[in-house]
C-alpha positions in Angstrom: -11.0 59.4 75.1 -10.0 57.7 71.8 -12.5 54.9 72.4 -15.3 57.4 73.0 -14.5 59.2 69.7 -14.5 55.9 67.8 -17.8 55.1 69.4 -19.3 58.3 68.1 -18.4 57.5 64.5 -19.6 53.9 64.8 -22.9 55.0 66.3 -23.3 57.5 63.5 -22.6 54.9 60.8 -25.0 52.6 62.6 -27.8 55.2 62.4 -27.3 55.7 58.7 -27.1 51.9 58.1 -30.2 51.3 60.2 -32.2 53.8 58.1 -31.1 52.1 54.9 -32.1 48.7 56.2 -35.4 50.0 57.5 -36.3 51.5 54.1 -35.4 48.3 52.3 -36.6 45.6 54.6 -39.2 47.5 56.6 -38.8 48.6 60.2 -39.8 45.3 61.9 -38.0 42.9 59.6 -35.0 45.1 59.3 -34.6 45.3 63.1 -35.1 41.6 63.5 -32.5 40.6 60.9 -30.0 43.1 62.4 -30.4 41.8 65.9 -30.3 38.1 64.7 -27.0 38.7 63.0 -25.6 40.5 66.1 -26.8 37.8 68.5 -25.1 35.1 66.4 -21.8 36.9 66.1 -21.6 38.0 69.8 -22.8 34.6 71.0 -20.0 32.8 69.2 -17.4 35.1 70.6 -18.7 35.1 74.2 -19.5 31.3 74.4 -16.0 30.4 73.0 -13.9 33.0 74.8 -15.9 34.3 77.8 -18.3 31.5 79.0 -17.7 32.4 82.6 -19.2 35.9 82.1 -22.7 34.4 81.8 -24.0 34.1 85.3 -27.7 33.9 86.3 -27.8 37.0 88.7 -26.3 39.4 86.1 -27.8 37.7 83.1 -31.4 38.4 84.3 -30.7 42.2 84.7 -28.9 42.5 81.3 -31.6 40.5 79.6 -34.3 42.7 81.0 -32.3 45.7 80.0 -32.1 44.4 76.5 -35.8 43.7 76.3 -36.5 47.4 77.0 -33.5 49.0 75.3 -32.7 46.8 72.3 -36.2 45.4 72.2 -38.9 48.1 72.6 -36.4 50.9 72.1 -35.0 49.6 68.8 -38.4 48.7 67.5 -39.5 52.3 68.0 -36.2 53.5 66.6 -36.7 51.6 63.3 -40.2 52.9 63.0 -38.9 56.4 63.4 -36.1 55.8 60.9 -38.6 55.0 58.2 -40.7 58.1 58.8 -38.3 60.9 59.8 -34.9 59.7 58.7 -31.7 58.9 60.7 -30.8 62.4 61.7 -34.0 63.2 63.6 -34.6 59.7 64.8 -31.1 59.4 66.4 -31.3 63.0 67.7 -34.6 62.2 69.6 -33.2 58.9 70.9 -29.8 60.2 72.0 -31.1 63.5 73.5 -34.2 62.2 75.2 -32.8 59.0 76.6 -30.8 60.7 79.4 -33.9 62.7 80.4 -35.9 59.6 80.9 -32.9 57.9 82.6 -32.6 60.7 85.1 -36.3 60.7 85.9 -36.3 56.9 86.4 -33.2 57.1 88.6 -35.0 59.8 90.7 -38.2 57.6 91.0 -36.4 54.3 91.5 -33.1 55.0 93.1 -33.9 58.3 94.8 -31.2 60.3 93.0 -31.7 64.1 93.5 -32.4 66.4 90.5 -30.5 69.7 90.9 -31.2 73.1 89.4 -28.4 72.8 86.8 -29.9 69.5 85.7 -33.2 71.2 85.2 -31.5 73.9 83.2 -29.8 71.3 81.0 -33.1 69.5 80.6 -34.7 72.7 79.4 -31.9 73.3 76.8 -32.4 69.7 75.5 -36.1 70.2 75.0 -35.7 73.6 73.3 -33.1 72.2 71.0 -35.2 69.2 70.1 -38.2 71.4 69.3 -36.1 73.6 67.1 -34.6 70.6 65.3 -38.1 69.3 64.6 -39.3 72.5 63.0 -41.0 72.1 59.6 -38.7 72.4 56.6 -35.9 70.3 58.1 -37.1 66.8 57.2 -35.8 64.1 54.9 -36.5 64.0 51.2 -39.8 62.3 50.5 -38.2 59.6 48.4 -36.1 58.7 51.5 -38.9 58.1 53.9 -42.2 56.2 54.2 -45.2 56.7 56.5 -46.5 59.5 58.7 -43.8 61.8 60.1 -45.8 62.5 63.3 -45.8 58.8 64.0 -42.1 58.9 63.5 -41.6 61.6 66.1 -43.7 59.7 68.6 -41.7 56.6 67.9 -38.5 58.6 68.4 -39.7 59.7 71.8 -40.5 56.1 72.7 -37.1 55.0 71.5 -35.5 57.5 73.8 -37.7 56.2 76.7 -36.6 52.6 75.9 -32.9 53.5 75.6 -32.9 55.5 78.8 -34.7 52.9 80.8 -32.5 50.1 79.4 -29.4 52.1 80.4 -30.6 52.5 84.0 -31.3 48.8 84.3 -27.8 48.1 82.8 -26.4 50.2 85.7 -28.3 48.0 88.1 -26.8 44.9 86.4 -23.3 46.4 86.9 -24.1 46.8 90.6 -25.2 43.1 90.8 -22.0 42.2 88.9 -19.8 43.8 91.5 -21.8 42.3 94.4 -21.5 38.7 93.1 -17.9 39.2 91.8 -18.8 38.3 88.2 -16.6 39.5 85.4 -18.8 40.7 82.6 -16.9 42.5 79.8 -18.4 44.8 77.1 -18.9 42.0 74.5 -20.7 39.8 77.0 -22.9 42.6 78.3 -23.9 43.5 74.7 -24.6 39.8 74.0 -26.9 39.4 77.0 -28.8 42.6 76.1 -29.1 41.8 72.4 -30.7 38.5 73.3 -33.4 40.3 75.1 -33.9 42.6 72.2 -34.1 39.7 69.8 -37.0 38.1 71.7 -39.0 41.3 71.4 -38.1 41.8 67.8 -39.1 38.3 67.0 -42.5 38.6 68.7 -43.3 42.0 67.1 -42.2 40.8 63.6 -44.4 37.7 64.0 -47.4 39.7 65.1 -47.0 42.1 62.1 -46.6 39.2 59.7 -49.8 37.5 61.0 -51.8 40.7 60.9 -50.7 41.4 57.3 -51.4 37.8 56.2 -55.1 38.5 56.9 -55.1 41.3 54.3 -54.5 40.0 50.8 -53.0 43.3 49.6 -50.8 43.8 52.6 -49.6 40.2 52.4 -48.1 40.7 49.1 -45.7 43.3 50.6 -44.0 40.5 52.7 -43.1 42.9 55.5 -42.1 45.7 53.1 -39.3 43.5 51.6 -39.8 44.7 48.1 -41.0 48.3 48.6 -37.6 49.7 47.8 -35.6 48.1 45.1 -31.9 47.2 45.9 -29.4 44.7 44.8 -28.7 41.8 47.1 -25.1 42.9 47.5 -26.0 46.4 48.6 -28.7 45.0 51.0 -26.1 42.6 52.5 -23.7 45.5 53.0 -26.1 47.7 54.8 -27.3 44.8 57.1 -23.7 44.0 58.0 -22.9 47.6 58.6 -26.0 48.0 60.8 -25.1 45.0 63.0 -21.3 45.6 63.1 -21.4 49.4 63.8 -24.2 49.1 66.3 -24.6 46.1 68.7 -21.4 44.3 67.8 -18.4 46.7 67.7 -20.2 50.0 68.5 -21.5 48.9 71.9 -18.3 47.1 72.6 -16.3 50.3 72.0 -18.7 52.1 74.2 -18.1 49.7 77.0 -14.3 50.0 76.4 -14.6 53.8 76.6 -16.4 53.6 79.9 -13.6 51.4 81.3 -10.9 53.9 80.2 -12.5 57.3 81.1 -15.1 58.7 83.4 -18.7 58.0 82.4 -19.6 61.7 82.3 -16.8 62.4 79.8 -17.7 59.4 77.7 -21.4 60.1 77.6 -20.8 63.7 76.8 -18.6 62.8 73.8 -21.0 60.1 72.6 -23.8 62.7 72.7 -22.1 64.3 69.7 -23.4 61.5 67.5 -26.4 63.5 66.0 -24.0 66.3 64.9 -21.6 63.8 63.2 -24.6 62.2 61.5 -25.6 65.5 59.7 -23.2 65.3 56.8 -23.7 61.6 56.5 -27.5 61.9 56.4 -27.2 64.7 53.8 -25.2 62.4 51.5 -27.2 59.1 52.0 -30.7 60.4 52.6 -30.7 63.9 50.9 -31.5 65.2 54.3 -30.4 68.9 54.3 -31.4 70.5 57.6 -32.3 74.2 57.9 -30.1 76.5 60.0 -32.7 76.4 62.7 -32.6 72.6 62.8 -28.8 72.7 63.0 -28.9 75.2 65.8 -31.5 73.1 67.6 -29.3 70.0 67.3 -26.3 71.9 68.7 -28.3 73.2 71.6 -29.8 69.8 72.3 -26.4 68.1 72.2 -24.9 70.8 74.4 -27.7 70.3 76.9 -27.0 66.5 77.0 -23.3 67.2 77.6 -24.2 69.6 80.4 -26.7 67.1 81.8 -24.1 64.4 82.1 -21.6 66.8 83.6 -23.9 68.1 86.3 -25.4 64.7 87.1 -22.1 62.9 87.3 
């Protein structure tokens, strides 16, 4: 239980830090820098202390999970962070990911979808719609780009995270079948590597496209669109990597080892609620009462979903 609570706060801090990084470095470059730092740190730890945890059968599944979750999912998340802020971007990701995961498990693994699960799904969708109502957005000075694109990116982020989670569960089944001991740090490392590959490709494509446009080329991947001191930028980048893929994901894996997955996931679903005061302070994001009610309904729906589908 303690590990799950710590995970909530780390994920909330990660969401705030990611938004700061996205606004200062741009979505693509910010995500790439964050994943590069996480890969280096996790790689050093795993290669030195847990080299036996890297086995081909499990590595393939974790790597593919990372391509979809940390790769496509996080690229979309950072696009959403720029346009709608951390509160709504994380809400869409956290609340929609389990919906996509359940549908995928139904299509791929044949898991049944019961009536209570349908009810929880409806609650999530209603809550998300209320949270996205006009008047609950981030201050204009704290966002950049079309908010509609941000909402679409948030939905795609949820799809990526949900799909990545299902593939990770498949990796855990393979792990047990082959008797490989993969701890949380190693699983995070293998997944982050897959995400880094996608981040590198997408960042490279964006750079090449913008190089063809003289005006856009001067932006250098949005590096100078928001002024910030090097020390402040370094702080937010470190916080983004440490609170997310390095310590945050590791604590999440620790929580899963010490409590039932249904309880852990239900607690972690509280992340959007914890983020509200943080987003109000760092992004001037003051949600309306309807938006707050929508977030509470959506999070309650996620908790019920995990409970009924456990």
